[in-house]
C-alpha positions, -999 to +999 in steps of 0.1 A: -054-119+166-019-128+150-012-129+114-015-167+115-050-167+132-065-143+107-051-164+079-068-195+093-101-176+093-095-169+058-096-206+048-065-221+067-040-215+036-020-192+058-014-222+082-007-248+056+025-266+059+039-250+027+030-215+042+046-223+076+079-235+058+078-203+037+070-177+064+099-154+071+116-164+104+119-127+114+083-122+118+074-155+133+053-151+168+051-113+162+017-096+158+010-073+129+002-043+154+035-050+173+058-019+160+085-044+160+070-064+131+071-030+109+108-023+122+118-058+111+103-056+077+128-027+070+155-056+071+132-081+053+130-056+022+167-049+025+176-086+025+155-095-005+169-085-035+140-092-056+116-074-033+138-045-027+137-037-068+099-037-066+101-010-040+127+008-061+102+007-089+074+019-067+094+046-050+104+058-086+068+061-098+058+078-067+088+105-067+082+112-106+048+124-096+056+149-070+054+185-082+083+210-080+079+240-060+070+250-024+055+229+001+065+197+022+059+160+010+043+138+037+045+099+035+020+081+054+029+047+066+067+047+060+071+016+081+104-004+068+106+015+035+132+037+023+115+064+003+138+094+017+164+080-008+143+089-038+126+121-022+151+137+003+134+158+028+100+137+029+085+137+061+080+100+072+053+091+095+035+062+112+006+054+131+026+032+155+058+044+172+085+029+151+122+039+148+133+060+121+102+078+114+095+118+121+060+118+129+033+096+146+001+104+132-033+092+121-042+098+083-078+110+090-063+140+109-032+155+097-013+179+118-004+204+090-017+236+080-042+243+050-021+243+018+012+237+033+018+201+016+028+197-020+024+158-018+009+133+003+023+097-006+019+060+004+027+028-004+002-001+008-014+021+034-049+034+021-067+000+025-058-001+062-075+033+070-108+021+085-126+051+071-111+069+042-135+099+041-118+119+069-087+112+053-098+126+017-112+156+036-082+166+054-058+156+022-081+182+002-074+209+030-037+203+038-027+200+001-017+231-019-034+240-052-018+215-077-006+192-048-011+155-052-019+122-034+002+094-051-002+059-039+005+022-047-023+000-036-037-035-040-061-036-068-091-059-079-089-081-110-097-118-116-062-131-108-059-109-076-094-118-062-080-154-062-047-145-048-058-120-021-086-142-011-069-175-010-033-168+001-032-132+016-038-130+055-057-095+050-092-092+044-103-087+007-139-078+003-148-060-032-185-066-023-184-046+006-209-019+006-192+006+027-155+022+024-152+020+060-146-013+080-142-022+119-106-022+126-091-047+149-058-028+149-037-001+131-022-029+106-045-059+113-076-041+102-079-038+063-099-042+031-073-050+004-101-042-023-110-008-009-087+014-034-105-005-064-139+000-045-131+041-042-114+047-076-132+021-100-163+007-085-176+040-071-153+066-087-186+087-098-193+090-059-157+098-050-156+127-078-188+140-066-181+142-029-143+156-036-144+176-070-114+193-058-094+161-060-094+151-095-084+115-104-056+120-128-046+084-131-051+049-123-026+025-135-033-014-128+001-032-130+023-059-115+001-092-117+031-116-104+063-099-092+052-092-056+037-126-052+070-144-063+091-119-044+077-135-011+068-100+000+074-089+036+059-123+054+076-149+034+113-159+025+126-146-006+109-169-033+131-156-064+165-145-072+168-110-078+189-115-108+156-129-125+138-093-118+141-082-153+126-114-169+094-111-143+091-074-151+087-085-187+062-108-178+042-084-156+043-058-184+027-082-208-001-095-186-006-061-173-025-053-209-055-072-195-062-048-167-094-066-155-079-098-154-044-099-141-030-070-122-026-071-082-018-035-076-024+000-092-004+033-091-032+058-083-026+096-086-050+124-073-046+163-079-061+190-062-075+213-085 
C-alpha cells in the first residue's frame, strides 16, 4: 500500500486536490518501503532550507546529550539525515539497504556487545518499531552504565491529535491498548502516538519494566514549524528566512504542553 492509499484510508485528506498539488514530486509514485524513497528524502531535506534548519536543531539537541568517554554511538534509522555532521564517528544504520549507511539492522536485535555503546539516538523512528519491548530490552544490554537513548518523536497534544489524525498518512492511535502493532512494512507500519503512550500515558509501566533505563527528560516542543516546512513528503511551504519567526512562535505555544506540541525530545539514561 503506497502513501496515497494509506492517506485515503485515513479520511481522504491525503488524496485531496490540495495535497496532490503540494506533494513533493521526488516521491510521487514511490512506496514508503522502497529504499529509494528514503534516499530521495535526503535530497528533499537538503533542498528545503526551512526543513533543513529543523533537522539542524534536532541534531544539535541530540548531540548535546551524548555523554563523553568510551563507547560507540549508534543512530537507528539514519535514512536521509545528516547526523554525522554533528556527531563525527556515529554509526549510521537503517532497516532497509540504503546508500550511505554503515549498517543494516533491526532495532529489536542490536548487533553490539553488552555495554559497548554510550548512546543510541534516533529521529522519528521509535513509532515505526512494531514492538518496542525487545528494543528497550536490547538497548539496556548494549548501553554502558551512564549511556543514553536520545530521540525526537511525535507527541500527543490537543493540536497534534487533530493534525496527525487528519493530515498525516501514518496511523496515529493514542487510544491503542498495546505498544505493539501489526506492521505492513518497515516504514509504512507505525503508530505516531506510541512515544506518548510509553513515556506519558504508561510511564509507570515502562519504569517498572526497565528500572535501569531512567527517563531523564521529556520535552514537548515544535507545534508548527514541521507542519509549515512541508516535511519530507510535500513541497517547501515556507521560506527559510522566516525560520526565526516561526521558532519564536513555537517557543511561545510550547508553554502549553498538553495543547500544542507535535514533537518531543526524550532522553533515557542507563543507571
